[in-house]
Backbone as JSON, one array per atom type, in Angstrom:
{
  "sequence": "MNQESPSSKRALLIINPHARQGRDRKHDIISQLQQLGFILLSESTENPRQLSEIIRRYRNQVDLVIIGGGDGTLNAAVEGLIDTQLPLAILPLGTANDLARTLKIPTSIPGACQVIATGKLHKIDLGWVNGKYFFNVASCGLSVQITQRLTKEAKRRWGVFAYAAVALQVIWQARLFKAEIRQGNESILVKTIQIAVGNGRHYGGGMTVVHDATIDDCRLDLYSLEIRHWWQILAILPALWQGRQATLPGVRAIEGTEIEIYTRKPLPINTDGEITTQTPAKFRVIPQAISVLVPAQD",
  "N": [[53.53, -5.75, -58.59], [55.57, -5.25, -55.75], [56.97, -6.99, -52.76], [58.0, -7.43, -49.41], [60.18, -10.4, -48.28], [59.11, -13.38, -47.24], [58.74, -13.83, -43.55], [59.35, -15.94, -41.91], [61.15, -18.61, -42.46], [60.75, -21.25, -42.78], [60.14, -23.98, -44.46], [58.43, -25.91, -47.4], [59.65, -28.17, -49.34], [60.39, -29.4, -52.26], [61.2, -31.49, -54.74], [61.8, -32.51, -58.14], [61.77, -35.83, -59.24], [62.99, -36.51, -61.47], [63.68, -34.16, -63.12], [66.05, -32.16, -64.92], [68.5, -31.85, -63.23], [67.5, -32.78, -60.86], [67.68, -35.28, -59.04], [70.61, -35.4, -58.95], [71.25, -33.41, -57.65], [69.91, -32.9, -55.31], [70.77, -33.25, -52.31], [72.84, -31.58, -52.38], [71.55, -29.02, -52.57], [69.67, -29.2, -50.09], [71.37, -28.95, -48.1], [72.74, -26.41, -48.85], [70.42, -24.39, -48.21], [69.8, -25.02, -45.83], [71.83, -24.06, -44.8], [71.69, -21.21, -45.26], [69.85, -21.0, -43.2], [67.13, -21.93, -43.82], [64.29, -24.02, -42.34], [63.55, -27.09, -43.48], [61.02, -28.77, -44.98], [60.48, -31.37, -46.29], [59.48, -33.15, -49.5], [59.01, -35.71, -51.82], [57.81, -36.84, -55.0], [56.85, -39.21, -57.37], [54.88, -38.82, -59.49], [54.26, -35.85, -60.94], [51.08, -35.12, -60.8], [50.32, -35.19, -58.11], [51.45, -32.97, -56.98], [50.21, -30.44, -56.35], [48.31, -31.26, -54.13], [50.0, -32.37, -52.57], [51.06, -29.63, -51.77], [48.67, -28.42, -50.53], [48.66, -29.89, -48.41], [50.32, -28.95, -46.83], [49.66, -26.43, -45.87], [49.03, -24.98, -43.38], [51.36, -25.49, -42.16], [53.7, -24.22, -43.18], [55.6, -21.46, -44.68], [56.54, -20.94, -46.91], [56.76, -22.48, -50.44], [59.21, -24.13, -51.82], [60.24, -25.29, -54.54], [62.02, -27.52, -57.29], [62.67, -28.17, -60.29], [61.8, -28.12, -63.76], [59.82, -26.27, -66.08], [57.87, -28.11, -66.8], [57.06, -29.41, -64.14], [56.47, -27.04, -62.51], [54.44, -26.01, -63.33], [52.72, -28.25, -62.71], [52.43, -28.06, -60.29], [51.1, -25.41, -59.95], [48.22, -25.44, -58.98], [47.82, -26.03, -56.27], [49.46, -23.65, -55.28], [47.92, -21.38, -56.38], [45.82, -22.04, -54.3], [46.21, -22.33, -52.0], [47.52, -20.1, -51.58], [50.32, -19.87, -51.08], [53.75, -17.95, -51.07], [55.87, -18.77, -54.1], [59.13, -20.45, -54.47], [61.84, -20.87, -56.35], [63.73, -23.26, -57.9], [65.92, -23.88, -60.93], [65.93, -26.81, -62.36], [65.31, -27.7, -64.64], [65.28, -28.52, -68.08], [64.43, -26.31, -70.03], [63.84, -24.2, -68.34], [62.04, -21.82, -68.84], [60.33, -20.07, -66.98], [62.05, -19.56, -64.37], [63.95, -17.96, -66.1], [62.6, -15.63, -67.51], [62.03, -14.66, -65.03], [64.69, -13.84, -64.33], [65.85, -15.54, -62.12], [68.34, -16.95, -60.83], [70.53, -19.51, -63.03], [72.41, -21.24, -61.64], [72.65, -23.56, -59.09], [73.69, -22.42, -55.95], [73.31, -19.64, -57.24], [70.35, -19.0, -57.12], [69.47, -20.23, -54.9], [70.53, -18.33, -52.92], [68.64, -16.11, -54.19], [66.34, -17.3, -52.95], [66.91, -16.85, -50.23], [67.47, -13.62, -49.74], [65.77, -12.6, -51.86], [63.04, -10.55, -53.18], [59.44, -10.67, -52.72], [57.23, -10.79, -55.7], [54.22, -10.05, -57.65], [52.74, -12.43, -59.91], [51.53, -12.58, -63.13], [48.96, -15.33, -64.75], [47.76, -17.26, -67.16], [45.66, -18.63, -68.32], [43.51, -21.93, -70.21], [41.09, -23.4, -70.93], [40.42, -24.16, -67.81], [42.74, -24.52, -67.26], [45.93, -23.85, -65.63], [48.59, -21.32, -67.12], [52.23, -20.26, -67.07], [53.69, -19.8, -69.05], [53.35, -20.19, -71.87], [50.81, -21.56, -74.02], [49.74, -23.52, -76.74], [49.42, -24.48, -80.09], [49.8, -26.84, -82.97], [52.43, -26.9, -84.58], [54.24, -26.89, -82.78], [53.29, -28.52, -80.96], [53.69, -30.68, -81.81], [56.08, -31.21, -81.65], [56.7, -31.43, -78.89], [55.56, -33.88, -78.73], [57.82, -35.33, -79.61], [59.68, -34.65, -78.1], [61.73, -36.59, -76.36], [62.24, -37.75, -72.81], [65.12, -38.15, -72.44], [66.26, -37.13, -74.76], [66.29, -34.6, -73.56], [67.54, -34.68, -71.26], [69.75, -35.49, -72.07], [71.09, -33.52, -73.93], [70.07, -31.37, -73.51], [68.92, -27.93, -73.81], [69.41, -27.51, -76.39], [68.5, -29.76, -77.15], [65.37, -28.97, -78.26], [65.71, -27.42, -80.55], [67.37, -28.88, -81.98], [64.99, -31.19, -82.25], [62.74, -29.61, -83.49], [64.16, -29.11, -86.19], [63.79, -31.47, -87.16], [60.96, -31.88, -87.16], [59.88, -29.51, -88.81], [60.02, -29.34, -90.99], [57.97, -31.26, -92.03], [55.89, -29.89, -91.37], [52.22, -28.61, -91.25], [49.73, -26.81, -93.0], [46.66, -25.68, -90.73], [43.25, -24.68, -90.39], [41.87, -22.22, -88.37], [39.95, -20.32, -86.31], [39.99, -16.97, -84.83], [38.92, -15.29, -82.1], [38.57, -12.27, -80.68], [37.85, -10.25, -78.58], [35.18, -8.17, -80.14], [35.89, -9.17, -82.43], [36.46, -11.39, -85.01], [38.52, -13.45, -86.63], [39.3, -15.55, -89.85], [42.13, -17.78, -90.29], [44.76, -19.48, -92.0], [47.75, -21.69, -90.4], [50.28, -22.49, -89.26], [50.83, -23.01, -86.75], [49.33, -21.79, -83.66], [50.15, -19.46, -80.53], [49.72, -18.31, -77.67], [50.89, -16.35, -75.08], [51.93, -15.61, -71.93], [53.92, -14.82, -70.3], [57.23, -14.39, -70.58], [59.0, -15.97, -71.76], [59.79, -18.54, -73.97], [59.93, -22.33, -74.7], [62.71, -23.01, -74.46], [63.92, -20.64, -74.38], [63.17, -19.13, -76.56], [61.23, -15.86, -77.82], [58.39, -14.15, -76.11], [57.13, -11.87, -77.27], [58.73, -8.87, -77.9], [58.2, -7.01, -75.91], [56.97, -8.22, -74.11], [56.33, -8.79, -70.38], [55.68, -10.68, -67.59], [53.78, -9.86, -65.57], [51.93, -7.84, -67.06], [49.51, -8.25, -67.58], [48.19, -9.19, -69.54], [47.37, -10.99, -72.65], [49.98, -12.43, -74.93], [49.28, -13.42, -78.94], [50.41, -14.64, -81.44], [50.37, -16.14, -84.88], [51.47, -18.67, -87.33], [51.21, -17.6, -90.17], [52.43, -18.65, -92.53], [53.44, -20.38, -95.84], [55.19, -22.08, -96.93], [57.4, -24.69, -95.79], [60.46, -23.78, -95.12], [59.94, -21.34, -95.07], [59.89, -20.81, -92.41], [62.55, -21.18, -91.54], [63.47, -18.6, -91.91], [62.24, -16.92, -90.23], [63.43, -17.45, -87.53], [65.04, -16.51, -86.47], [63.9, -13.7, -85.16], [61.38, -14.79, -84.1], [63.37, -15.66, -81.59], [63.88, -13.07, -81.09], [61.47, -12.35, -80.1], [60.64, -10.51, -82.0], [59.04, -11.02, -84.3], [56.43, -10.36, -84.63], [56.5, -7.97, -87.12], [56.96, -9.24, -89.37], [56.45, -10.46, -92.78], [53.52, -12.88, -92.93], [52.81, -13.24, -90.46], [50.65, -13.43, -87.74], [50.11, -10.99, -85.2], [47.69, -10.67, -82.13], [46.52, -9.01, -79.19], [45.3, -9.21, -75.88], [43.28, -9.45, -73.03], [41.45, -12.13, -73.23], [40.73, -14.32, -75.46], [39.77, -16.47, -77.92], [40.07, -19.71, -79.91], [38.74, -21.4, -82.49], [38.51, -24.88, -84.12], [38.37, -26.92, -87.02], [38.58, -29.63, -86.47], [38.95, -31.53, -83.09], [41.86, -29.89, -81.75], [45.4, -30.86, -80.17], [46.36, -28.83, -77.47], [49.0, -27.38, -75.83], [50.64, -26.7, -72.77], [52.73, -24.6, -71.16], [54.59, -26.6, -72.39], [53.46, -29.45, -71.53], [51.12, -31.79, -72.92], [47.67, -31.01, -72.36], [45.37, -29.97, -72.84], [43.02, -29.54, -75.32], [41.48, -27.72, -78.69], [38.49, -26.64, -78.77], [39.0, -23.48, -77.77], [39.27, -21.75, -75.08], [40.95, -18.76, -73.82], [42.42, -17.06, -71.34], [43.98, -14.03, -69.06], [45.34, -14.22, -65.54], [45.49, -11.86, -63.59], [48.02, -11.16, -61.17], [47.97, -13.23, -59.83], [49.8, -15.02, -57.82], [52.48, -15.38, -56.04], [55.79, -14.46, -56.35], [59.33, -15.35, -55.52], [61.88, -13.54, -56.07], [64.97, -11.62, -58.02], [66.39, -9.52, -55.69], [67.3, -7.16, -56.69], [67.25, -5.88, -59.68]],
  "CA": [[53.8, -5.68, -57.21], [56.46, -5.67, -54.5], [56.2, -7.25, -51.13], [59.13, -8.37, -48.77], [59.9, -11.74, -48.77], [58.7, -14.38, -46.07], [59.88, -13.14, -42.35], [59.43, -17.22, -41.48], [62.22, -19.23, -42.9], [59.86, -22.76, -42.83], [59.55, -24.01, -46.42], [57.85, -27.04, -48.18], [60.75, -28.09, -50.59], [59.92, -30.34, -53.23], [62.07, -31.56, -55.73], [61.56, -33.75, -59.07], [63.69, -36.8, -58.56], [63.13, -36.83, -62.99], [64.2, -33.35, -63.49], [67.32, -32.72, -65.44], [69.26, -32.05, -62.04], [66.66, -33.04, -60.04], [68.47, -36.48, -58.63], [71.82, -35.41, -58.83], [71.57, -32.02, -56.73], [69.05, -32.8, -54.14], [72.02, -32.92, -50.97], [73.35, -30.14, -52.01], [70.39, -27.6, -52.39], [69.25, -28.8, -49.15], [72.79, -28.31, -47.4], [73.08, -24.73, -49.13], [69.27, -23.75, -47.43], [69.81, -24.9, -44.41], [72.92, -22.91, -44.15], [70.75, -20.43, -45.68], [68.53, -20.59, -41.95], [65.68, -22.59, -43.83], [63.86, -24.72, -42.02], [62.71, -27.63, -44.7], [60.09, -30.02, -44.8], [60.69, -32.29, -47.56], [58.26, -33.84, -50.15], [59.07, -36.12, -53.16], [56.87, -37.85, -55.23], [57.03, -39.71, -59.0], [53.72, -38.3, -60.17], [53.63, -34.9, -60.5], [49.73, -34.6, -60.65], [50.32, -35.21, -56.81], [52.41, -31.93, -56.49], [49.0, -29.55, -55.66], [47.72, -31.89, -53.0], [51.05, -31.8, -51.3], [51.07, -28.19, -51.37], [47.3, -28.25, -49.81], [48.75, -30.47, -47.46], [51.1, -27.91, -45.84], [49.09, -25.01, -45.79], [49.22, -24.2, -42.18], [52.75, -25.74, -41.95], [55.16, -23.61, -43.96], [55.39, -19.89, -44.74], [56.87, -21.1, -48.59], [56.92, -23.29, -51.06], [60.4, -24.05, -52.97], [60.17, -26.21, -56.03], [63.35, -27.37, -57.78], [62.51, -28.98, -61.22], [61.79, -27.29, -65.03], [58.86, -25.56, -66.18], [56.5, -28.75, -66.45], [56.87, -29.33, -62.61], [56.04, -25.89, -61.82], [52.8, -25.69, -63.91], [51.87, -29.18, -62.08], [51.67, -27.27, -58.83], [50.44, -24.25, -59.66], [46.82, -25.12, -58.52], [47.68, -26.09, -55.27], [49.87, -22.56, -54.92], [47.04, -20.56, -56.37], [44.5, -22.55, -53.34], [47.1, -21.78, -50.96], [48.69, -18.63, -51.5], [51.89, -19.38, -50.34], [54.88, -17.84, -52.21], [56.49, -19.98, -54.77], [60.45, -20.28, -54.8], [62.0, -21.44, -57.71], [64.98, -23.85, -58.11], [65.88, -24.28, -61.65], [66.15, -27.79, -62.49], [64.96, -28.75, -65.49], [65.65, -28.17, -69.46], [64.55, -24.88, -70.11], [63.93, -23.28, -67.45], [61.54, -20.31, -68.92], [60.08, -19.16, -65.58], [62.67, -18.64, -64.35], [64.91, -16.82, -67.39], [61.65, -14.59, -67.52], [62.07, -13.82, -63.44], [65.74, -13.72, -64.13], [66.5, -16.14, -61.88], [69.82, -17.55, -61.94], [70.48, -20.65, -63.25], [72.52, -22.0, -60.7], [71.91, -23.67, -57.68], [74.23, -20.94, -55.14], [72.58, -18.26, -57.34], [69.12, -19.58, -56.91], [69.55, -20.12, -53.68], [70.61, -16.79, -53.09], [67.39, -15.67, -54.19], [65.08, -17.57, -51.83], [66.96, -16.36, -48.91], [67.67, -12.66, -49.72], [64.8, -11.93, -52.86], [61.32, -9.98, -52.75], [58.09, -11.15, -53.13], [56.55, -10.22, -56.64], [53.36, -10.87, -57.87], [52.58, -12.25, -61.27], [50.05, -13.07, -63.92], [48.9, -16.69, -64.95], [47.68, -17.58, -68.32], [44.7, -19.69, -68.31], [42.67, -21.92, -70.99], [39.81, -24.11, -70.41], [40.73, -24.8, -67.0], [44.4, -25.28, -67.09], [46.87, -22.29, -65.65], [50.09, -21.43, -67.76], [52.86, -19.47, -66.79], [54.62, -19.35, -70.22], [53.25, -20.11, -73.32], [50.5, -22.36, -74.68], [50.13, -23.19, -78.19], [48.6, -25.77, -81.16], [50.15, -26.81, -83.98], [53.78, -27.09, -84.28], [54.78, -26.43, -81.2], [52.63, -29.63, -80.37], [54.48, -31.87, -82.79], [57.68, -30.9, -80.82], [56.55, -31.94, -77.72], [55.32, -34.95, -79.04], [58.48, -36.13, -80.53], [60.83, -34.4, -77.32], [61.81, -37.2, -75.05], [63.2, -37.18, -71.56], [66.12, -39.05, -72.55], [66.8, -36.16, -75.38], [66.4, -33.55, -73.05], [68.68, -35.03, -69.66], [71.15, -35.57, -72.53], [71.12, -32.31, -74.8], [69.5, -29.9, -72.65], [67.86, -26.76, -74.49], [69.52, -28.28, -77.77], [67.45, -30.84, -77.67], [64.33, -28.41, -78.47], [66.14, -27.09, -81.51], [66.98, -30.63, -82.42], [63.65, -32.16, -82.6], [62.45, -28.9, -83.84], [64.36, -29.04, -86.81], [63.0, -32.74, -87.54], [59.56, -31.62, -87.62], [59.26, -28.3, -89.61], [59.48, -29.59, -92.86], [56.53, -32.15, -92.17], [54.38, -29.22, -90.62], [50.89, -28.48, -92.06], [48.82, -25.85, -92.37], [45.21, -26.14, -90.25], [42.21, -23.64, -90.52], [41.61, -22.28, -87.42], [38.85, -19.09, -86.17], [40.54, -16.56, -83.63], [38.34, -14.58, -81.47], [39.32, -11.46, -79.86], [36.74, -9.13, -78.64], [34.08, -8.39, -81.22], [36.52, -9.42, -84.17], [36.67, -13.07, -85.39], [39.5, -13.9, -87.98], [39.6, -17.01, -90.11], [43.3, -18.43, -90.54], [45.51, -20.58, -92.11], [48.32, -21.55, -90.25], [51.06, -23.91, -88.85], [51.06, -22.41, -85.19], [48.96, -20.49, -82.94], [50.66, -19.63, -79.38], [48.95, -17.85, -76.69], [51.98, -16.31, -74.13], [51.4, -14.64, -70.4], [54.8, -15.02, -69.92], [58.15, -13.65, -72.07], [60.08, -16.76, -72.68], [59.39, -20.35, -74.26], [60.71, -22.97, -75.66], [64.0, -22.99, -74.24], [64.3, -19.09, -74.5], [62.58, -18.03, -77.3], [60.46, -14.95, -76.73], [56.92, -14.24, -76.68], [56.83, -10.1, -77.78], [59.54, -8.21, -77.49], [58.08, -6.05, -74.5], [56.0, -8.96, -72.76], [55.95, -9.5, -68.8], [54.57, -11.87, -66.68], [53.18, -9.1, -65.05], [51.6, -6.93, -67.94], [47.67, -8.13, -67.47], [47.38, -9.24, -71.17], [48.08, -12.37, -73.49], [49.96, -12.13, -76.41], [49.1, -14.08, -79.5], [51.26, -14.74, -82.51], [49.75, -17.26, -85.4], [52.44, -18.45, -88.12], [50.49, -17.98, -91.95], [53.4, -19.15, -94.37], [52.63, -21.51, -96.95], [56.52, -23.2, -96.85], [57.75, -24.75, -94.24], [61.45, -23.51, -95.26], [59.81, -19.67, -94.75], [60.2, -20.72, -90.78], [63.87, -20.89, -90.87], [64.35, -17.37, -92.31], [61.54, -16.26, -89.32], [63.57, -18.09, -86.48], [65.73, -15.06, -85.12], [62.65, -12.66, -84.92], [61.28, -15.77, -83.04], [64.28, -15.93, -80.95], [64.26, -12.27, -80.22], [59.78, -12.03, -79.94], [60.55, -9.22, -82.97], [58.21, -12.08, -85.51], [55.35, -9.43, -85.56], [56.32, -7.12, -88.07], [57.13, -9.84, -90.76], [54.86, -10.88, -93.54], [52.99, -14.09, -92.43], [53.06, -13.21, -88.78], [49.76, -12.52, -87.21], [50.18, -10.85, -83.57], [47.08, -9.94, -81.46], [46.87, -8.95, -78.05], [44.14, -9.09, -75.14], [43.18, -10.27, -71.54], [40.57, -12.77, -73.22], [40.93, -15.02, -76.27], [39.38, -17.98, -78.14], [40.7, -20.38, -80.81], [38.07, -22.38, -83.06], [39.18, -25.5, -84.96], [37.16, -27.93, -87.33], [38.55, -30.64, -85.61], [39.69, -30.87, -81.91], [43.56, -30.29, -81.82], [45.9, -30.78, -78.85], [47.28, -27.76, -76.82], [49.97, -27.7, -74.97], [50.82, -25.65, -71.95], [54.44, -25.04, -70.52], [55.68, -28.05, -72.54], [52.88, -30.72, -71.55], [49.64, -31.37, -73.58], [46.93, -30.62, -71.44], [43.73, -29.7, -73.41], [42.36, -29.23, -77.11], [40.54, -26.54, -78.89], [37.73, -25.31, -79.14], [40.2, -23.31, -76.53], [38.88, -19.97, -74.22], [42.1, -17.93, -73.36], [42.15, -15.6, -69.97], [44.62, -13.77, -68.16], [44.66, -14.18, -64.56], [46.35, -10.71, -62.95], [48.68, -10.85, -59.77], [47.45, -14.45, -59.03], [50.46, -15.81, -57.25], [53.59, -14.57, -55.2], [56.71, -15.53, -56.63], [60.56, -14.52, -55.12], [62.89, -12.9, -57.96], [66.16, -10.96, -57.28], [66.0, -8.15, -54.96], [67.73, -6.68, -57.51], [66.86, -6.07, -61.04]],
  "C": [[54.65, -6.42, -56.76], [56.12, -6.03, -53.2], [57.66, -7.39, -50.96], [58.9, -9.23, -48.55], [59.84, -12.57, -47.4], [59.5, -14.14, -44.53], [60.19, -14.63, -42.2], [60.36, -17.92, -42.48], [61.94, -20.81, -43.05], [59.67, -22.89, -43.67], [59.37, -25.26, -46.45], [58.66, -26.84, -49.34], [60.56, -29.38, -51.49], [60.99, -30.41, -55.02], [61.92, -32.77, -56.67], [62.25, -34.33, -59.31], [63.89, -36.89, -60.82], [63.77, -35.19, -63.39], [65.56, -33.54, -64.03], [68.48, -32.93, -64.45], [68.83, -32.38, -60.6], [67.48, -34.24, -58.79], [69.63, -36.09, -57.68], [72.01, -34.02, -57.39], [70.87, -31.86, -55.53], [69.97, -32.4, -52.47], [72.41, -31.79, -51.39], [72.62, -28.85, -51.8], [70.17, -27.81, -50.9], [70.37, -28.53, -47.57], [72.68, -26.92, -47.4], [71.5, -23.98, -48.21], [69.66, -23.57, -46.21], [70.43, -24.08, -44.06], [72.39, -21.46, -44.53], [69.84, -19.68, -44.42], [67.28, -21.11, -42.44], [65.54, -23.42, -43.18], [62.88, -25.76, -42.77], [62.22, -28.93, -44.12], [59.79, -30.5, -46.14], [60.3, -33.3, -48.62], [59.13, -34.22, -51.59], [57.52, -36.76, -53.84], [57.58, -37.84, -56.98], [56.04, -39.5, -59.81], [53.59, -36.95, -59.57], [51.98, -34.29, -60.72], [49.32, -34.81, -58.96], [50.68, -34.03, -56.0], [51.27, -30.93, -55.44], [48.81, -29.96, -54.38], [48.65, -32.09, -52.18], [50.88, -30.34, -50.66], [50.23, -27.4, -50.04], [47.91, -28.79, -48.48], [49.22, -30.05, -46.36], [50.63, -26.41, -45.4], [49.15, -24.33, -44.83], [50.84, -24.6, -41.43], [53.68, -24.94, -42.14], [54.85, -21.96, -44.54], [55.21, -20.02, -46.71], [57.17, -21.9, -49.16], [58.58, -23.17, -51.82], [59.91, -25.28, -53.82], [61.5, -26.55, -57.13], [62.33, -28.47, -58.84], [62.37, -28.09, -62.65], [60.58, -27.07, -64.66], [57.63, -26.88, -66.14], [56.12, -28.93, -65.2], [56.37, -28.26, -61.67], [54.9, -25.94, -62.21], [51.85, -26.86, -63.35], [51.66, -28.86, -60.9], [51.13, -26.09, -58.68], [49.01, -24.18, -58.85], [46.92, -24.95, -57.17], [48.6, -24.36, -54.19], [48.85, -21.24, -55.07], [45.23, -20.79, -55.2], [44.99, -21.75, -52.21], [47.46, -20.6, -50.63], [49.59, -18.88, -51.02], [52.88, -19.29, -51.42], [55.63, -18.82, -52.73], [58.19, -19.24, -54.73], [60.73, -21.16, -55.72], [63.2, -21.95, -57.65], [65.22, -24.4, -59.91], [66.46, -25.02, -62.25], [65.97, -28.51, -63.56], [65.52, -28.39, -67.06], [65.66, -26.73, -69.84], [64.41, -23.83, -69.44], [63.16, -21.8, -67.73], [61.42, -19.22, -67.79], [61.18, -18.28, -65.56], [64.16, -17.71, -64.97], [63.7, -15.97, -67.52], [62.25, -13.75, -66.73], [63.66, -13.36, -63.28], [66.19, -14.08, -63.06], [67.35, -16.95, -62.02], [69.83, -19.32, -62.37], [71.24, -22.02, -62.39], [72.7, -22.24, -59.25], [72.53, -22.67, -56.66], [73.12, -19.84, -55.67], [71.14, -18.46, -57.08], [68.73, -19.76, -55.64], [69.74, -18.79, -52.46], [69.43, -16.09, -53.03], [66.79, -15.83, -53.46], [65.52, -17.17, -50.75], [66.9, -14.78, -49.19], [66.12, -11.55, -50.88], [63.53, -11.4, -51.82], [60.56, -11.03, -53.56], [57.58, -10.45, -54.37], [55.47, -11.01, -57.21], [53.11, -11.15, -59.21], [51.07, -12.8, -61.77], [50.3, -15.07, -64.28], [48.05, -16.63, -66.64], [46.59, -18.72, -67.86], [43.53, -20.1, -69.51], [42.22, -23.52, -70.45], [40.18, -25.48, -68.87], [41.82, -25.15, -66.66], [45.4, -23.89, -66.86], [48.38, -22.92, -66.67], [50.7, -20.3, -67.25], [53.38, -18.71, -68.19], [53.64, -18.74, -71.65], [52.23, -21.32, -73.71], [50.03, -21.97, -76.23], [49.03, -24.38, -78.62], [49.52, -25.94, -82.63], [51.74, -27.92, -84.17], [54.63, -27.45, -83.26], [54.39, -28.12, -80.38], [53.19, -30.86, -80.49], [56.14, -32.29, -81.9], [57.63, -31.66, -79.99], [56.28, -33.13, -77.44], [56.66, -36.22, -79.28], [60.08, -35.73, -79.19], [60.7, -35.29, -76.38], [62.55, -36.88, -73.98], [64.52, -37.33, -71.55], [67.31, -38.1, -73.28], [67.27, -34.89, -74.36], [67.1, -33.76, -72.03], [69.87, -35.11, -70.63], [71.87, -34.06, -73.97], [70.77, -31.11, -74.2], [68.88, -29.2, -73.34], [67.79, -27.13, -75.88], [68.76, -29.0, -78.19], [65.88, -30.34, -78.31], [64.51, -28.18, -80.0], [66.38, -28.38, -82.99], [65.72, -30.97, -83.21], [62.83, -30.69, -83.75], [62.69, -28.79, -85.58], [63.98, -30.11, -87.94], [61.92, -32.84, -87.77], [58.99, -30.44, -88.24], [59.18, -28.69, -90.69], [58.25, -30.52, -93.1], [55.21, -31.04, -91.74], [53.39, -28.96, -91.68], [50.2, -27.49, -91.65], [47.28, -26.21, -91.81], [44.77, -25.05, -90.31], [41.94, -23.72, -88.77], [40.77, -20.38, -87.16], [39.16, -18.56, -84.82], [39.56, -15.61, -83.45], [38.43, -13.46, -80.69], [38.12, -10.15, -79.66], [35.5, -9.13, -79.51], [34.94, -8.83, -82.31], [36.74, -11.01, -84.02], [37.76, -12.7, -86.75], [39.64, -15.21, -88.45], [40.84, -16.91, -91.17], [43.7, -19.69, -90.98], [47.08, -20.38, -91.7], [49.06, -22.8, -89.35], [51.44, -23.82, -87.13], [50.21, -21.31, -84.32], [49.88, -20.51, -81.46], [50.76, -18.28, -78.85], [50.56, -17.29, -75.43], [51.5, -15.3, -73.05], [52.66, -14.19, -69.95], [55.6, -14.08, -71.05], [58.81, -14.83, -72.84], [59.57, -18.19, -72.67], [59.93, -20.78, -75.03], [62.34, -23.3, -75.82], [65.05, -21.72, -74.49], [63.79, -18.39, -75.65], [61.62, -16.99, -76.5], [59.13, -14.34, -76.99], [56.86, -12.91, -77.69], [57.94, -9.46, -76.98], [59.63, -7.35, -76.53], [56.81, -6.91, -73.6], [56.86, -9.28, -71.29], [55.02, -10.2, -68.33], [53.88, -11.09, -65.72], [52.22, -7.61, -65.79], [50.13, -7.07, -67.99], [47.49, -8.37, -68.99], [48.22, -10.59, -71.84], [48.92, -11.58, -74.73], [50.03, -13.12, -77.78], [49.6, -13.91, -80.83], [50.96, -16.24, -83.6], [50.63, -17.2, -86.78], [51.71, -19.15, -89.76], [51.54, -18.29, -92.84], [53.1, -20.28, -94.74], [53.93, -22.17, -97.08], [57.08, -23.49, -95.73], [59.58, -24.23, -94.26], [61.56, -21.65, -94.74], [59.97, -19.82, -92.63], [61.43, -20.5, -90.41], [64.33, -19.6, -90.83], [63.53, -16.81, -90.89], [62.24, -16.3, -87.58], [64.52, -17.19, -85.46], [64.93, -14.32, -84.92], [62.19, -13.51, -83.94], [61.83, -15.63, -81.69], [64.13, -14.59, -79.77], [62.67, -11.21, -79.46], [59.85, -10.54, -81.18], [59.17, -10.16, -84.24], [57.14, -11.19, -85.94], [55.25, -8.47, -86.68], [56.82, -8.04, -89.35], [56.22, -10.88, -91.31], [54.61, -12.27, -93.04], [52.81, -14.39, -91.21], [51.74, -12.77, -88.45], [49.82, -11.88, -85.81], [48.83, -9.98, -83.54], [47.28, -10.11, -79.46], [45.59, -8.48, -77.06], [44.03, -9.52, -73.65], [42.31, -11.55, -72.25], [40.74, -13.24, -74.85], [40.4, -16.17, -76.8], [40.25, -18.5, -79.42], [39.41, -21.53, -81.2], [38.67, -23.49, -84.23], [38.15, -26.87, -85.68], [37.12, -28.99, -86.34], [39.06, -30.62, -84.1], [41.72, -30.82, -82.04], [44.33, -29.72, -80.67], [46.33, -29.73, -78.08], [47.86, -27.99, -75.6], [50.13, -26.42, -74.14], [52.02, -26.03, -71.04], [55.11, -26.17, -70.91], [54.79, -28.89, -72.27], [51.14, -30.39, -72.24], [48.37, -31.2, -72.36], [45.41, -30.3, -71.9], [43.81, -29.6, -74.88], [41.38, -28.17, -77.23], [39.21, -27.47, -79.25], [38.29, -24.68, -77.41], [39.24, -21.55, -76.34], [40.32, -19.99, -73.13], [41.81, -16.86, -72.2], [43.42, -15.34, -69.7], [44.29, -13.71, -66.41], [45.79, -13.07, -63.68], [46.43, -10.77, -61.89], [48.21, -12.28, -58.93], [48.11, -15.21, -58.19], [51.72, -14.7, -56.93], [54.99, -15.2, -55.97], [58.25, -14.56, -56.38], [61.1, -14.33, -56.19], [63.77, -12.25, -56.82], [65.83, -9.66, -56.81], [66.25, -7.08, -56.05], [68.11, -6.36, -58.96], [67.97, -5.76, -61.75]]
}
């Protein structure tokens, strides 16, 4: 569902100073947005957990929330966006910027600012797991180990290549775990190294959930990597990048609006690059949950 962009140019601007480009580009961003006619109320916080409260505080003072940061910053702000129903504009200042990639928002500052000024509002879905919302993917297993190893210093220094470097370090240590996946009336017992549940299209620095996934298709897409040897992951990496892993042996794919995952011991779950909950996990899709500014011409 598309709408016109907000008529007012009064916006709350929040830039994560710890984002890869956050501190260095702030003054440039403010200058460009002001030249485009925006009246900005600027806020900053060292604690991402305060983002939603900041947004709630400006509920009646602005018509738009502009957030500069990566996927983790956007995830931290999502509850405030849901509560206020203020439209979101994205400045991709992080490392992976998977939500911006999904929405085809330029990664350059001038390009992203132009989308904020001239774009259209588009309703997108959110994923939900155990009370936590996510834009892109929630997962357990291998990806959690990557998240735990991936330092801010590595992301700042190497950018998106840091994901690949850390993945290669942990892949050979990957261990199978047993899980039960429930979807509808079906229950499946699996031995897997990773279960990922996607709401959007891209995650992990550019990998694709499923080749036809969109962030407004009102569905979740799950894949489970049920391979026996760590080196088999290397063979399926190209397919993971393109979202065509479902056709390969050792990969299970499921889609639905509600999915449950159970494990013998609680396993941590990563949502949009941050560990936020654990199994047992109940997932669901929240259709058309918030409005986001996207390029006017797709």
